[in-house]
Structure formats: structure tokens, C-alpha cells
N, C-alpha and C positions, 0 to 999 in steps of 0.2 A: 180650683182651678178652673181658667177661663179658655174659648177658643183656640184663642191668641196660642197660650201659654202650649194649650195642643199640639198647634200645628209647628210651634216648634219647636216642639219636644218630638214631633215625628220625625220632622225635617233632620233633624240628630242623627239620624240611621236611616238616611235616605228613601221616606217613603212619605207620601203626604196625607194631610188628616183630609177625611171627609164629612165624617159625622160620628156623633154621640147620642146615647138614647137611653130612659131606661124601660124597661120590660118585664113586664111579671109574666112568668111563664110555670105555671106548674105551682103556684103560690110562690114563688123562691122571685123575688127582685135581682132582676141582673141592669147592672151598668154595662153597655157594651160600645165598644169605642170603634169606630169602623174606618179602615184605612185603604190605601191605595197606591198603586206604579205602577209607573210604562212598565210590560212586560208581566203583569200581576204578581202580584202578591203572594208572596211563601208562608209556609208556618214558620220558619226562621225570621221573618219579618212581623208575624205578629208576636213573636215571642222577644224578641228583640224592644218592641213597643211597650209589650207587660213588663218589662222588665224594667224599664225606664221608668215606668205610669206607677206601677206598682207602691212602691215604696212613701210615694207622692199624696198617692190618694190616700194610704194610710195615716199621713201626719195633716193631710186636709180634705174629710170625705165630701164627697159627695151626695150625701145623703145621709141626713140622722137613723134610716133605720138600716139590718145588717144584709146587704148587696152581696153579688156575684159580682165580676171583674172580670167580664170578655174583652180580647180584640181579633177584629176578624175585618175579611174583604168585603165590603158591601154586597158584592155579587154580580152577574151577569143578571138577573128582573132585582136592579136595588130603584129603595124611594128615593124621588126629588122634590126636593123639600127646598133649599135654597138656588137664586136663581145661579150662582156656580153651579150643581150641580147640573143644571140643565147649560150648560155651556161646556161644561166637560162630555157632555153627553151627548154633541152633535155629531149628526152622521146614523146616531143610533134609533130603532123605534120606541116609542113613547106613548103610553093610554093614560089621557087623563078626566079627570073628573071634573067639569066646573064647576063654580058657585051658584048657577042654574039647576047643578046634575045632569047636564050634556054631559055624557058620553063621548071621546073623541079619541081616534087610533093614528098614526102619523110616525112617518121620519124625520126627525127633528132635522133639519133646514138649515137657520141661522137664529143666531139669538141678537137682538141690537136692542142694546139698552134694558127695556121690560118688556119687549114683543118679540114674542116667539113666532117663529113660522116653519108650517109643517108639509111637507107632500102629503096629499091623500093617499091612502092607501090602497083602493077600491079604483081611483084614476089618475096616475102616476104625472099627467100633467095639466092638473090640481095642485094649487094648494091653499090651505088657513092660516090664518094670523090667529094667537092669541094674547093676549096681556097677562102675564106673572102673576097680577094685582087677583087676577079672573079665574084662578085655578085652585080650587082645591086638596085635591090629592095629583099625584103624580108617580108612574113608576118607569123603568124601560120593561123592554118584556124584548125576546128571541120566539123566532116561528121557529118551532120545528119542525 
């Protein structure tokens, strides 16, 4: 099942597909599908998506190895791995590690093509730009 299929199936229950991944936790393989929705994702939203996807995954398994299937919200502090994730995160605080291992933090102001503009957290009058291709990893964060 590809990403476009997941997007279409999620749209049927009024949520948006965010991402999916395989992770290994306590020696168990987990296939996790993340969904988003304006106003937040409820347990019922996760249940609906799970009910739609489970039989399809049984028929077309995404892994030859035994796995557990989960549907979840990506959370407040979530991984940003696609340009689309950055577009959805405009206005939020983001921490980045560049390909050169430079660590940056800022408020995401805009996404223009592959160019991202951030407000410097130490000096709100300053901004800096990063090209999407120069990002090794990124995630949103919350100041508590």
C-alpha cells in the first residue's frame, strides 16, 4: 500500500495521513501510521483508520516479518521529514540538525519551494534561511 492509497483511505474518515514508519521497540516490529486533523485527533479517529486499514494490510502485508499495527497522532513534538510536514508546521517552533551537523532552533515563518525561513529564538528581529535539502533531521518542539 503506497502513500497515495493511505491518503485516500484516511480522507474517507475525515482525517489526513501524515506519515508512516516501521520501528522496533522491545524487539517488536511496529508499523505505525500517523494521522492529523484540524482540532486534534481523537481515539475514535485512530480506531476508524485502524478498522479501514487492518483488513487491507492483512491482504497486502507491508512486511514479511511479523509486526504490530498502530494508528496514532504524530504528537505536539513530531518528526518533520517531508517538505509537506514543514508546510503544515508554519508558525511552530522547530529544531533542525543540518547535513553539516549544525543545530538550529527557530520559529518556522514560511516555506517557499524548498527554502524555509525561521525567526531566531534568541533575537526575534533576526531570521535565517535553510534549504530543505540541507536538513538531516528536524522536529517540532514546545517550550514548557
